N, C-alpha and C positions, 0 to 999 in steps of 0.2 A: 339358299342364302343366311336367314337369315341370320339362324343359329353362328355361323361365321363372325356374322360382326358384326353379333352377342358379345360371343370370346371373346376374338380382341375387342372389348368396349372395355370388360372382365380384366381381359389382362392392364391395361392401359389404366382402371381405377385400381386392379392390384400392387402397378409397379410403381403408381404414388405417392401409395402406403407408404413404400419404403424407403427408408432411410445408408443414407452413399457415402463411401464413404474417402476424404478428404483428397487429396491429390499428393499433401506428401503423408499423406501414409496409406495409398497405393503405394510412391516409388517405396516409403520405408519399406516396404511390406513384398515387397518384389525381390527391392538390396539382398531382402532376406531369407524370401526362398532362392534366388543364386546361390547365396552361400554357404549358402546349408545343402544342395545340390555337390558342388563346389565340395563341399566337407567327404559326405557318401559318394560320389566315386572315387577320393583318395582312398578313401576307405578301404574298396570295395578291391579297384586297380593294386593297391597291395596285398590286401589278400590272396587275390586272382594269381598273385606276380610270386608271392614268396611259398600258395603250394604249386603250383608250376611249376618251380625250383625245385619242394622236397619231393612232389610225384617224380620229378626227370630222374632223380637220385636215387627213390626208390625202386621207377622201374630199371635201373640199367642205361639212363643215360650218360648227358651230359654235363 
């Protein structure tokens, strides 16, 4: 049991050494990630749509 308590104390000590982002930085990073995900999704969706149409023509579908 003492090993677990020592481990938790060491974890807390390491967390106190960490530097944390400010609220503004977290919000900006979150918005940037959301924009990149949206753009990537749109790109993959367009490629998928185009390849589906091309494959449909090649196979003889609609």
